ZAMAR-620970 format. One record per residue (C-alpha): x, y, z; residue number from 1. Coordinates in pm, whole numbers, plus 50000, padded with zeros to 5 digits. Each point is the difference from the previous one (the first is absolute). Example, Ala and Ser with C-alpha at 12.3 -4.5 7.8 and 13.67 -1.06 7.14 Angstrom:
# ZAMAR-620970
+-------+-------+-------+-----+
|  east | north |    up |   n |
+-------+-------+-------+-----+
| 51230 | 49550 | 50780 |   1 |
| 50137 | 50344 | 49934 |   2 |
+-------+-------+-------+-----+
This chain:
# ZAMAR-620970
+-------+-------+-------+-----+
|  east | north |    up |   n |
+-------+-------+-------+-----+
| 55833 | 08527 | 85769 |   1 |
| 50045 | 50274 | 50262 |   2 |
| 50202 | 50308 | 49903 |   3 |
| 50122 | 50257 | 50252 |   4 |
| 50090 | 50346 | 49864 |   5 |
| 50214 | 50242 | 50202 |   6 |
| 49988 | 50371 | 49920 |   7 |
| 50072 | 50304 | 50214 |   8 |
| 49665 | 50172 | 49942 |   9 |
| 49684 | 50020 | 49794 |  10 |
| 50061 | 50331 | 49823 |  11 |
| 50252 | 50110 | 49742 |  12 |
| 50100 | 49871 | 49660 |  13 |
| 50173 | 49681 | 50116 |  14 |
| 49719 | 49916 | 50243 |  15 |
| 49738 | 50053 | 49729 |  16 |
| 50187 | 49765 | 49767 |  17 |
| 50038 | 49744 | 50280 |  18 |
| 49630 | 50018 | 50084 |  19 |
| 49909 | 49938 | 49637 |  20 |
| 50209 | 49683 | 50005 |  21 |
| 49839 | 49893 | 50329 |  22 |
| 49644 | 50060 | 49881 |  23 |
| 50075 | 49836 | 49666 |  24 |
| 50114 | 49681 | 50173 |  25 |
| 49683 | 49998 | 50209 |  26 |
| 49796 | 50020 | 49681 |  27 |
| 50196 | 49700 | 49873 |  28 |
| 49872 | 49803 | 50300 |  29 |
| 50326 | 50016 | 50197 |  30 |
| 49989 | 50078 | 50372 |  31 |
| 50204 | 50319 | 50004 |  32 |
| 50066 | 50208 | 50312 |  33 |
| 50151 | 50348 | 50002 |  34 |
| 50198 | 50093 | 50312 |  35 |
| 50100 | 50360 | 50066 |  36 |
| 50113 | 50235 | 50276 |  37 |
| 49730 | 50131 | 50231 |  38 |
| 49779 | 50299 | 49912 |  39 |
| 50158 | 50078 | 49662 |  40 |
| 49742 | 50083 | 49737 |  41 |
| 49754 | 49757 | 50151 |  42 |
| 49700 | 50210 | 49903 |  43 |
| 50076 | 49942 | 49632 |  44 |
| 49899 | 49635 | 50012 |  45 |
| 49718 | 49817 | 50166 |  46 |
| 50228 | 49814 | 50241 |  47 |
| 49961 | 49638 | 50099 |  48 |
| 49754 | 49912 | 49725 |  49 |
| 50266 | 50099 | 49746 |  50 |
| 50257 | 49785 | 50176 |  51 |
| 50197 | 50299 | 50134 |  52 |
| 50131 | 49957 | 50353 |  53 |
| 50227 | 50187 | 50239 |  54 |
| 50322 | 49811 | 50066 |  55 |
| 50093 | 49953 | 50365 |  56 |
| 50355 | 49899 | 50080 |  57 |
| 50059 | 49741 | 50276 |  58 |
| 50134 | 50131 | 50329 |  59 |
| 50271 | 49837 | 50206 |  60 |
| 49815 | 49940 | 50325 |  61 |
| 50297 | 49824 | 50164 |  62 |
| 50220 | 50311 | 50008 |  63 |
| 50012 | 50201 | 50319 |  64 |
| 49959 | 50378 | 50017 |  65 |
| 50373 | 50075 | 50002 |  66 |
| 50060 | 49782 | 49694 |  67 |
| 49722 | 50173 | 49807 |  68 |
| 50132 | 50343 | 50097 |  69 |
| 50354 | 49914 | 49889 |  70 |
| 49877 | 49866 | 49667 |  71 |
| 49789 | 50308 | 49934 |  72 |
| 50277 | 50237 | 50105 |  73 |
| 50267 | 49839 | 49782 |  74 |
| 49774 | 49985 | 49694 |  75 |
| 49890 | 50360 | 50052 |  76 |
| 50362 | 50109 | 50027 |  77 |
| 50083 | 49817 | 49679 |  78 |
| 49705 | 50161 | 49821 |  79 |
| 50093 | 50350 | 50108 |  80 |
| 50365 | 49949 | 49905 |  81 |
| 49896 | 49904 | 49648 |  82 |
| 49766 | 50298 | 49969 |  83 |
| 50238 | 50258 | 50147 |  84 |
| 50313 | 49875 | 49829 |  85 |
| 49873 | 49905 | 49655 |  86 |
| 49644 | 50118 | 49934 |  87 |
| 49951 | 50332 | 50173 |  88 |
| 50226 | 50194 | 49764 |  89 |
| 49966 | 49780 | 49693 |  90 |
| 50007 | 50180 | 49664 |  91 |
| 49662 | 50138 | 49887 |  92 |
| 49794 | 49865 | 49712 |  93 |
| 50023 | 49629 | 50075 |  94 |
| 49722 | 49754 | 50079 |  95 |
| 49923 | 49832 | 50329 |  96 |
| 50286 | 49804 | 50162 |  97 |
| 49957 | 49702 | 50235 |  98 |
| 50237 | 49740 | 50143 |  99 |
| 49752 | 49729 | 50100 | 100 |
| 50091 | 50036 | 50370 | 101 |
| 49740 | 50086 | 50263 | 102 |
| 50015 | 50089 | 50368 | 103 |
| 49818 | 49679 | 50090 | 104 |
| 50041 | 49639 | 49891 | 105 |
| 49734 | 49854 | 49771 | 106 |
| 50039 | 49621 | 49993 | 107 |
| 49789 | 49807 | 49754 | 108 |
| 49643 | 49979 | 50145 | 109 |
| 49951 | 49632 | 49922 | 110 |
| 49657 | 49982 | 50163 | 111 |
| 49862 | 50257 | 49754 | 112 |
| 50209 | 49949 | 49686 | 113 |
| 49942 | 49629 | 49959 | 114 |
| 49907 | 50017 | 49631 | 115 |
| 50156 | 49793 | 49726 | 116 |
| 50175 | 50296 | 49835 | 117 |
| 50125 | 50329 | 50144 | 118 |
| 49979 | 50297 | 49759 | 119 |
| 50205 | 50308 | 50089 | 120 |
| 49920 | 50342 | 49854 | 121 |
| 50118 | 50345 | 50117 | 122 |
| 50117 | 49921 | 50352 | 123 |
| 50198 | 50310 | 50095 | 124 |
| 49975 | 50036 | 50379 | 125 |
| 49752 | 49711 | 50020 | 126 |
| 50246 | 49757 | 50158 | 127 |
| 50357 | 49976 | 50120 | 128 |
| 50199 | 49809 | 49736 | 129 |
| 50242 | 49805 | 50226 | 130 |
| 49747 | 49873 | 50254 | 131 |
| 49737 | 49923 | 49734 | 132 |
| 50208 | 49818 | 49741 | 133 |
| 50216 | 49818 | 50256 | 134 |
| 49687 | 49849 | 50158 | 135 |
| 49828 | 49919 | 49670 | 136 |
| 50003 | 49628 | 49902 | 137 |
| 50245 | 49969 | 49713 | 138 |
| 49776 | 49767 | 49800 | 139 |
| 49697 | 50231 | 50011 | 140 |
| 49922 | 50122 | 49643 | 141 |
| 50037 | 50379 | 49975 | 142 |
| 49889 | 50212 | 49707 | 143 |
| 50145 | 50351 | 50019 | 144 |
| 49817 | 50248 | 49775 | 145 |
| 50241 | 50287 | 49943 | 146 |
| 49846 | 50348 | 49991 | 147 |
| 50336 | 50178 | 50013 | 148 |
| 50370 | 49919 | 50042 | 149 |
| 50027 | 49999 | 50380 | 150 |
| 49992 | 49619 | 50054 | 151 |
| 50333 | 49967 | 49818 | 152 |
| 50179 | 50330 | 50079 | 153 |
| 50182 | 50137 | 50302 | 154 |
| 49702 | 50217 | 50095 | 155 |
| 49892 | 50212 | 49703 | 156 |
| 49664 | 49929 | 49837 | 157 |
| 50122 | 50131 | 49664 | 158 |
| 50372 | 50013 | 49933 | 159 |
| 50002 | 50313 | 49776 | 160 |
| 50234 | 49827 | 49758 | 161 |
| 50242 | 49864 | 50262 | 162 |
| 50096 | 49634 | 49945 | 163 |
| 50161 | 49937 | 50338 | 164 |
| 49742 | 49734 | 50087 | 165 |
| 50148 | 49779 | 49727 | 166 |
| 50320 | 49965 | 50203 | 167 |
| 49999 | 50108 | 50366 | 168 |
| 49863 | 50357 | 50030 | 169 |
| 50198 | 50244 | 50212 | 170 |
| 50098 | 50358 | 49913 | 171 |
| 49631 | 50062 | 49955 | 172 |
| 49906 | 50332 | 49835 | 173 |
| 49663 | 50003 | 50178 | 174 |
| 50123 | 50024 | 50361 | 175 |
| 50222 | 50230 | 50202 | 176 |
| 50348 | 49892 | 50110 | 177 |
| 50024 | 49717 | 49750 | 178 |
| 50300 | 49767 | 49997 | 179 |
| 50108 | 49660 | 49871 | 180 |
| 49845 | 49829 | 50303 | 181 |
| 49709 | 50235 | 50063 | 182 |
| 49649 | 49900 | 50100 | 183 |
| 49907 | 49907 | 49641 | 184 |
| 50284 | 49747 | 49970 | 185 |
| 49904 | 49839 | 50331 | 186 |
| 49630 | 49994 | 49913 | 187 |
| 50057 | 49838 | 49661 | 188 |
| 50226 | 49736 | 50153 | 189 |
| 49734 | 49933 | 50264 | 190 |
| 49732 | 49950 | 49734 | 191 |
| 50221 | 49769 | 49798 | 192 |
| 50061 | 49777 | 50301 | 193 |
| 49635 | 50005 | 50108 | 194 |
| 49869 | 49898 | 49658 | 195 |
| 50251 | 49716 | 49957 | 196 |
| 49827 | 49663 | 50001 | 197 |
| 49645 | 50137 | 49987 | 198 |
| 49745 | 49842 | 49767 | 199 |
| 49966 | 50342 | 49840 | 200 |
| 49818 | 50083 | 49675 | 201 |
| 50038 | 50359 | 49880 | 202 |
| 49727 | 50170 | 49794 | 203 |
| 50055 | 50339 | 49837 | 204 |
| 49734 | 50201 | 49816 | 205 |
| 50249 | 50118 | 49736 | 206 |
| 50286 | 49847 | 49807 | 207 |
| 50229 | 50279 | 50115 | 208 |
| 49944 | 49931 | 50370 | 209 |
| 50034 | 49625 | 49944 | 210 |
| 50332 | 50049 | 49822 | 211 |
| 50129 | 50225 | 50280 | 212 |
| 49894 | 49744 | 50265 | 213 |
| 50186 | 49722 | 49819 | 214 |
| 50313 | 50213 | 49978 | 215 |
| 49996 | 50074 | 50373 | 216 |
| 50213 | 49801 | 50244 | 217 |
| 49705 | 49964 | 50239 | 218 |
| 49750 | 49826 | 49769 | 219 |
| 50226 | 49827 | 49754 | 220 |
| 49940 | 49664 | 50173 | 221 |
| 49621 | 50016 | 50000 | 222 |
| 49838 | 49680 | 49874 | 223 |
| 49812 | 50176 | 49717 | 224 |
| 49954 | 50345 | 49853 | 225 |
| 49667 | 50088 | 49838 | 226 |
| 49855 | 50302 | 49820 | 227 |
| 49627 | 50052 | 50059 | 228 |
| 49881 | 50352 | 49909 | 229 |
| 49764 | 50206 | 50214 | 230 |
| 49632 | 50000 | 49917 | 231 |
| 49712 | 50235 | 50061 | 232 |
| 49623 | 49997 | 49965 | 233 |
| 49953 | 50075 | 49630 | 234 |
| 49627 | 50051 | 50059 | 235 |
| 50065 | 50258 | 50268 | 236 |
| 50260 | 50173 | 49781 | 237 |
| 49828 | 50016 | 49662 | 238 |
| 49968 | 50276 | 49739 | 239 |
| 49751 | 50284 | 50046 | 240 |
| 49890 | 50230 | 49720 | 241 |
| 50267 | 50272 | 49987 | 242 |
| 49756 | 50289 | 49960 | 243 |
| 49786 | 49877 | 50290 | 244 |
| 50307 | 49952 | 50221 | 245 |
| 50123 | 50354 | 49928 | 246 |
| 49659 | 50143 | 50068 | 247 |
| 49991 | 49823 | 50337 | 248 |
| 50344 | 50139 | 50090 | 249 |
| 49929 | 50347 | 49861 | 250 |
| 50276 | 49980 | 49738 | 251 |
| 50022 | 50179 | 49667 | 252 |
| 49884 | 49753 | 49731 | 253 |
| 50216 | 50172 | 49736 | 254 |
| 50332 | 49973 | 50185 | 255 |
| 50248 | 49715 | 49965 | 256 |
| 50032 | 49865 | 50352 | 257 |
| 50327 | 49846 | 50121 | 258 |
| 49965 | 49808 | 50328 | 259 |
| 50258 | 49915 | 50266 | 260 |
| 49938 | 49826 | 50332 | 261 |
| 50175 | 49823 | 50286 | 262 |
| 49932 | 49916 | 50362 | 263 |
| 50259 | 50264 | 50095 | 264 |
| 50073 | 50240 | 49716 | 265 |
| 50303 | 50140 | 50184 | 266 |
| 50180 | 49665 | 50002 | 267 |
| 50320 | 50059 | 49804 | 268 |
| 49975 | 49657 | 49840 | 269 |
| 49663 | 50082 | 49842 | 270 |
| 50160 | 50251 | 49764 | 271 |
| 49795 | 50317 | 50050 | 272 |
| 50317 | 50206 | 49957 | 273 |
| 50062 | 49848 | 49655 | 274 |
| 49636 | 50048 | 49905 | 275 |
| 50018 | 50371 | 50083 | 276 |
| 50312 | 50028 | 49783 | 277 |
| 49809 | 49838 | 49714 | 278 |
| 49700 | 50224 | 50070 | 279 |
| 50184 | 50302 | 49859 | 280 |
| 50010 | 49827 | 49659 | 281 |
| 49620 | 49961 | 49975 | 282 |
| 49764 | 50256 | 49838 | 283 |
| 49850 | 50215 | 50275 | 284 |
| 49692 | 50109 | 49807 | 285 |
| 49856 | 49654 | 49927 | 286 |
| 50118 | 49785 | 50293 | 287 |
| 49848 | 49966 | 50347 | 288 |
| 50190 | 49815 | 50271 | 289 |
| 49822 | 49781 | 50255 | 290 |
| 50161 | 49850 | 50308 | 291 |
| 49896 | 49788 | 50298 | 292 |
| 50182 | 49875 | 50309 | 293 |
| 50107 | 50113 | 50344 | 294 |
| 50239 | 50292 | 50028 | 295 |
| 50013 | 50362 | 49900 | 296 |
| 49915 | 50105 | 49646 | 297 |
| 50303 | 50112 | 49799 | 298 |
| 50043 | 50365 | 49906 | 299 |
| 49969 | 50037 | 49622 | 300 |
| 50182 | 50303 | 49853 | 301 |
| 49803 | 50254 | 49806 | 302 |
| 49963 | 49925 | 49632 | 303 |
| 49976 | 49622 | 50046 | 304 |
| 49689 | 49784 | 49987 | 305 |
| 49811 | 50006 | 50332 | 306 |
| 49989 | 49694 | 50225 | 307 |
| 49698 | 49929 | 50217 | 308 |
| 50068 | 49798 | 50314 | 309 |
| 49711 | 49780 | 50117 | 310 |
| 50168 | 49886 | 50324 | 311 |
| 50009 | 49642 | 50123 | 312 |
| 49720 | 49785 | 49854 | 313 |
| 49904 | 49672 | 50165 | 314 |
| 49663 | 49938 | 49834 | 315 |
| 50033 | 49771 | 49701 | 316 |
| 49694 | 50151 | 49830 | 317 |
| 50156 | 50347 | 49999 | 318 |
| 50333 | 49861 | 49882 | 319 |
| 49813 | 49833 | 49715 | 320 |
| 49861 | 50339 | 49896 | 321 |
| 50342 | 50165 | 50022 | 322 |
| 50172 | 49736 | 49787 | 323 |
| 49720 | 50003 | 49742 | 324 |
| 50003 | 50380 | 49976 | 325 |
| 50369 | 50011 | 49907 | 326 |
| 50141 | 49965 | 49650 | 327 |
| 50311 | 49830 | 50136 | 328 |
| 50161 | 49907 | 50329 | 329 |
| 50365 | 50088 | 50068 | 330 |
| 50201 | 49757 | 50213 | 331 |
| 50347 | 50157 | 50047 | 332 |
| 50119 | 49763 | 50277 | 333 |
| 50378 | 49969 | 50010 | 334 |
| 49983 | 49666 | 50181 | 335 |
| 49689 | 49794 | 50071 | 336 |
| 49869 | 49647 | 50026 | 337 |
| 49670 | 49980 | 49809 | 338 |
| 49826 | 50334 | 50069 | 339 |
| 49629 | 49945 | 50051 | 340 |
| 49909 | 50348 | 49877 | 341 |
| 50112 | 49897 | 49651 | 342 |
| 49792 | 49683 | 50021 | 343 |
| 49694 | 50197 | 50109 | 344 |
| 50043 | 50249 | 49718 | 345 |
| 50031 | 49729 | 49737 | 346 |
| 49698 | 49817 | 50141 | 347 |
| 49801 | 50322 | 49947 | 348 |
| 50113 | 50014 | 49638 | 349 |
| 50257 | 50279 | 50040 | 350 |
| 50347 | 49943 | 49846 | 351 |
| 50316 | 50059 | 50204 | 352 |
| 50319 | 50194 | 49925 | 353 |
| 50276 | 49894 | 50237 | 354 |
| 50369 | 49965 | 50066 | 355 |
| 50159 | 49669 | 49908 | 356 |
| 50072 | 49912 | 50364 | 357 |
| 49937 | 49709 | 50237 | 358 |
| 49703 | 49782 | 49916 | 359 |
| 49816 | 50266 | 49797 | 360 |
| 50096 | 49850 | 49659 | 361 |
| 49815 | 49683 | 50100 | 362 |
| 49671 | 50171 | 49915 | 363 |
| 50090 | 50328 | 49825 | 364 |
| 50079 | 49854 | 49660 | 365 |
| 50116 | 50262 | 49750 | 366 |
| 49760 | 50042 | 49711 | 367 |
| 49736 | 49778 | 50161 | 368 |
| 49902 | 50120 | 50349 | 369 |
| 50210 | 50317 | 50021 | 370 |
| 50342 | 50147 | 49940 | 371 |
| 50330 | 49984 | 50190 | 372 |
| 50285 | 50247 | 50046 | 373 |
| 50350 | 49933 | 50140 | 374 |
| 49991 | 50019 | 50379 | 375 |
| 50065 | 50351 | 50126 | 376 |
| 49999 | 50164 | 49654 | 377 |
| 49746 | 50283 | 50040 | 378 |
| 50031 | 50124 | 49640 | 379 |
| 49933 | 49655 | 49860 | 380 |
| 49703 | 49964 | 50235 | 381 |
| 49857 | 50328 | 49872 | 382 |
| 50048 | 49885 | 49641 | 383 |
| 49808 | 49678 | 50062 | 384 |
| 49718 | 50192 | 50171 | 385 |
| 49973 | 50229 | 49699 | 386 |
| 49982 | 49702 | 49762 | 387 |
| 49683 | 49877 | 50169 | 388 |
| 49855 | 50349 | 50040 | 389 |
| 50045 | 50064 | 49627 | 390 |
| 49854 | 49667 | 49886 | 391 |
| 49652 | 49941 | 50146 | 392 |
| 49941 | 49688 | 49789 | 393 |
| 50319 | 49847 | 50143 | 394 |
| 49882 | 50080 | 50354 | 395 |
| 49666 | 49832 | 49936 | 396 |
| 50158 | 49687 | 49857 | 397 |
| 50251 | 49971 | 50284 | 398 |
| 49723 | 50053 | 50255 | 399 |
| 49799 | 49711 | 49859 | 400 |
| 50306 | 49775 | 49991 | 401 |
| 50089 | 50097 | 50358 | 402 |
| 49654 | 49899 | 50118 | 403 |
| 50027 | 49665 | 49818 | 404 |
| 50340 | 49929 | 50157 | 405 |
| 49865 | 50072 | 50348 | 406 |
| 49702 | 49767 | 49961 | 407 |
| 50211 | 49726 | 49847 | 408 |
| 50307 | 50014 | 50226 | 409 |
| 49921 | 50197 | 50316 | 410 |
| 49643 | 49912 | 50096 | 411 |
| 49942 | 49855 | 50345 | 412 |
| 49894 | 49651 | 49883 | 413 |
| 50326 | 49967 | 49804 | 414 |
| 50213 | 50090 | 50303 | 415 |
| 49799 | 49773 | 50231 | 416 |
| 50039 | 49703 | 49766 | 417 |
| 50376 | 50056 | 49982 | 418 |
| 50043 | 50013 | 50378 | 419 |
| 49770 | 49703 | 50052 | 420 |
| 50204 | 49797 | 49753 | 421 |
| 50324 | 50109 | 50164 | 422 |
| 49886 | 49904 | 50351 | 423 |
| 49866 | 49664 | 49890 | 424 |
| 50324 | 49922 | 49818 | 425 |
| 50208 | 50091 | 50306 | 426 |
| 49797 | 49772 | 50226 | 427 |
| 49985 | 49727 | 49738 | 428 |
| 50369 | 50012 | 49917 | 429 |
| 49938 | 50064 | 49629 | 430 |
| 50136 | 50261 | 49765 | 431 |
| 49791 | 50320 | 50027 | 432 |
| 49927 | 50197 | 49686 | 433 |
| 49827 | 50324 | 50096 | 434 |
| 49913 | 50160 | 49669 | 435 |
| 50200 | 50123 | 49702 | 436 |
| 50235 | 50217 | 50204 | 437 |
| 50073 | 49747 | 50274 | 438 |
| 50320 | 49811 | 50056 | 439 |
| 50014 | 49624 | 50010 | 440 |
| 50090 | 49860 | 50338 | 441 |
| 50195 | 49695 | 50108 | 442 |
| 49821 | 49677 | 50088 | 443 |
| 50075 | 49967 | 50370 | 444 |
| 49822 | 49810 | 50271 | 445 |
| 49837 | 50202 | 50272 | 446 |
| 50184 | 49823 | 50280 | 447 |
| 50344 | 50051 | 49845 | 448 |
| 50029 | 50364 | 49900 | 449 |
| 50310 | 50049 | 49793 | 450 |
| 50156 | 50299 | 49835 | 451 |
| 49975 | 50106 | 49640 | 452 |
| 50061 | 50303 | 49788 | 453 |
| 49729 | 50058 | 49741 | 454 |
| 50007 | 50255 | 49722 | 455 |
| 49673 | 50171 | 49900 | 456 |
| 49845 | 49825 | 49702 | 457 |
| 50250 | 49713 | 49995 | 458 |
| 50004 | 49645 | 50126 | 459 |
| 50367 | 50000 | 50097 | 460 |
| 50087 | 49932 | 50362 | 461 |
| 50306 | 49974 | 50211 | 462 |
| 50016 | 49688 | 50213 | 463 |
| 50072 | 49994 | 50367 | 464 |
| 50365 | 50051 | 50086 | 465 |
| 50201 | 49687 | 50064 | 466 |
| 49936 | 49861 | 50343 | 467 |
| 49668 | 50182 | 50045 | 468 |
| 49792 | 49685 | 50002 | 469 |
| 49636 | 49961 | 50110 | 470 |
| 49972 | 49980 | 50375 | 471 |
| 49795 | 49743 | 50180 | 472 |
| 49721 | 50113 | 50227 | 473 |
| 50137 | 50072 | 50345 | 474 |
| 50361 | 50050 | 49892 | 475 |
| 50179 | 50256 | 50215 | 476 |
| 50132 | 50298 | 49807 | 477 |
| 50108 | 50354 | 50066 | 478 |
| 49938 | 50345 | 49860 | 479 |
| 50291 | 50245 | 50006 | 480 |
| 49905 | 50363 | 50019 | 481 |
| 50244 | 50289 | 49961 | 482 |
| 50219 | 50120 | 50284 | 483 |
| 49901 | 50366 | 50043 | 484 |
| 50219 | 50226 | 50208 | 485 |
| 49908 | 50200 | 50308 | 486 |
| 50055 | 50323 | 49810 | 487 |
| 49682 | 49950 | 49798 | 488 |
| 49787 | 49777 | 50223 | 489 |
| 50001 | 49937 | 50374 | 490 |
| 50017 | 49643 | 50112 | 491 |
| 49710 | 49795 | 50120 | 492 |
| 50149 | 49653 | 49966 | 493 |
| 50276 | 49952 | 50255 | 494 |
| 50315 | 49792 | 50047 | 495 |
| 49974 | 49665 | 50167 | 496 |
| 50231 | 50091 | 50286 | 497 |
| 49989 | 50259 | 50274 | 498 |
| 49764 | 50081 | 50287 | 499 |
| 49635 | 50016 | 49894 | 500 |
| 49659 | 50110 | 50106 | 501 |
| 49712 | 49757 | 49982 | 502 |
| 49917 | 49949 | 49631 | 503 |
| 50355 | 49990 | 49872 | 504 |
| 50100 | 50369 | 49994 | 505 |
| 50345 | 50104 | 50126 | 506 |
| 50025 | 50192 | 50322 | 507 |
| 50290 | 50209 | 49868 | 508 |
| 50101 | 50131 | 49664 | 509 |
| 50232 | 49840 | 49755 | 510 |
| 50044 | 49939 | 49631 | 511 |
| 49693 | 49835 | 49854 | 512 |
| 50036 | 49700 | 49773 | 513 |
| 49738 | 49804 | 49810 | 514 |
| 49837 | 49744 | 50223 | 515 |
| 49941 | 49644 | 49889 | 516 |
| 49657 | 49879 | 50099 | 517 |
| 49833 | 49666 | 49972 | 518 |
| 49622 | 50009 | 49978 | 519 |
| 49717 | 49757 | 49944 | 520 |
| 49785 | 50020 | 49692 | 521 |
| 49650 | 50058 | 50131 | 522 |
| 49820 | 49987 | 49664 | 523 |
| 49664 | 49830 | 50028 | 524 |
| 49902 | 49771 | 49718 | 525 |
| 50339 | 49998 | 49825 | 526 |
| 50199 | 49686 | 49932 | 527 |
| 50299 | 50144 | 50181 | 528 |
| 49818 | 50054 | 50328 | 529 |
| 50225 | 49926 | 50291 | 530 |
| 50321 | 50034 | 49806 | 531 |
| 50276 | 50216 | 50134 | 532 |
| 50205 | 50249 | 49809 | 533 |
| 50297 | 50207 | 50105 | 534 |
| 49958 | 50364 | 49908 | 535 |
| 50277 | 50262 | 49990 | 536 |
| 49820 | 50321 | 50085 | 537 |
| 50170 | 50338 | 49952 | 538 |
| 50043 | 50247 | 50279 | 539 |
| 49714 | 50203 | 49852 | 540 |
| 49729 | 49747 | 50087 | 541 |
| 49866 | 49810 | 50297 | 542 |
| 49922 | 49626 | 49994 | 543 |
| 49627 | 49953 | 50016 | 544 |
| 49793 | 49720 | 50148 | 545 |
| 49632 | 49928 | 49940 | 546 |
| 49735 | 50051 | 50267 | 547 |
| 49995 | 49735 | 50271 | 548 |
| 50329 | 49854 | 49882 | 549 |
| 50288 | 49874 | 50208 | 550 |
| 50221 | 50251 | 50182 | 551 |
| 50236 | 50207 | 49791 | 552 |
| 50309 | 49799 | 49898 | 553 |
| 50344 | 50107 | 50113 | 554 |
| 50273 | 50076 | 49745 | 555 |
| 50228 | 49706 | 49930 | 556 |
| 50348 | 50061 | 50121 | 557 |
| 50271 | 50014 | 49738 | 558 |
+-------+-------+-------+-----+
């Protein structure tokens, strides 16, 4: 079995989780390859020997200079229109926003990604959605590991409580100049059309994210939905004697230390504001605050317990000391997938006090591994912190239980076995069962990907809609992508009529319409090699041909 992973980079929380999956599969004896954008965090891994490779997109050598210039100019114009109109003055406090559209086409690089299964991770700005998915063989098994909500929303990576992705998006609170048919509505419709008919298997690290994905209009027709939690190296993150850890960090051994940490402490979603509200309820004379992460340290008013900011920490050995030195870890995220800081703390034997939000309740189990407060309720959060501070025997018991849960459910061998079983079941056409928290998938043959709706933890499925029968190899079919207006995106697929330059571009302006293109399937080694399919591409993408292929096809006339 050959598995090809796609991830934007090699650094960051999502990339770290993706690399653990990749390395775990290699330890299981599976040929796993990790493809990423060039020069992004490459120094953090050993490169080729770890199976990490830079992904190079195929270039269209048959296009002349004028064609290439027109394509680049129209895509650049579209990109700037989106940024200036919707993103430049977007409301503050929200996470990253991406539409899945790039300035250059990124057709499926079949000569490199020839593995048996394609695994997608965090792919923001890695490839252009229309040109990639439209050129991807529909029968190719795809496992999409969700690290946030972006694959099934209109552009946000966390929705901040908005449920627009369950219907059609539009009127988005995270962009400027929102409307019923704004960029989010068009992007969500594009994703829905692109995913239709794919042999797509969705994996979420938390039950919350899996439930949200199944409720979305974009991923509701995925073949299966699975829940496979994140793992980490439980040997690397293991308990250290608390007194020794405090001595190494120059901390007062008599103080009760409350720890908070995030990659970016200023991220509104991470809940630092709510933590500072709760901080006023804690005893200033016996509590010491400890914080790590990028961003400026908060200003603590006089009379409150001091907070020491350690800055951003990338070394796992130092993080191990920090977690072990603390009496408890506070995780006040208002919305999150399966925060790895909480996993690391529990693996070091430190209980967690958190908000009941996102996927956090999957591992913060009240009375066993920590305590939970209603999301956003700072007073309740402070009360739960004080419970653990006032009961040292309860902290010790929860810390031991947290460590046991991590070894039993979140160790790397457990995750690797679950993914290995999932991949083998997909290729073998059997029903995958990936651990206690996984969904049960539908028994479908690889060559006839159907559609099903699977609920987490249940074996119920929704059969393919009437008339959606298995297609024979080589059967012509079409993909309809959304018609997006000139106001939001400039055209780069042109009408069939009118005077043209060489390459199919119009000599004069005019209203752009989606072009209907007929292309050859150039997949090597697939059963459908040589079959033709008619693809309806939107005006936001360019039809792509593989290297050394036949000349670019002309649009069919209506």
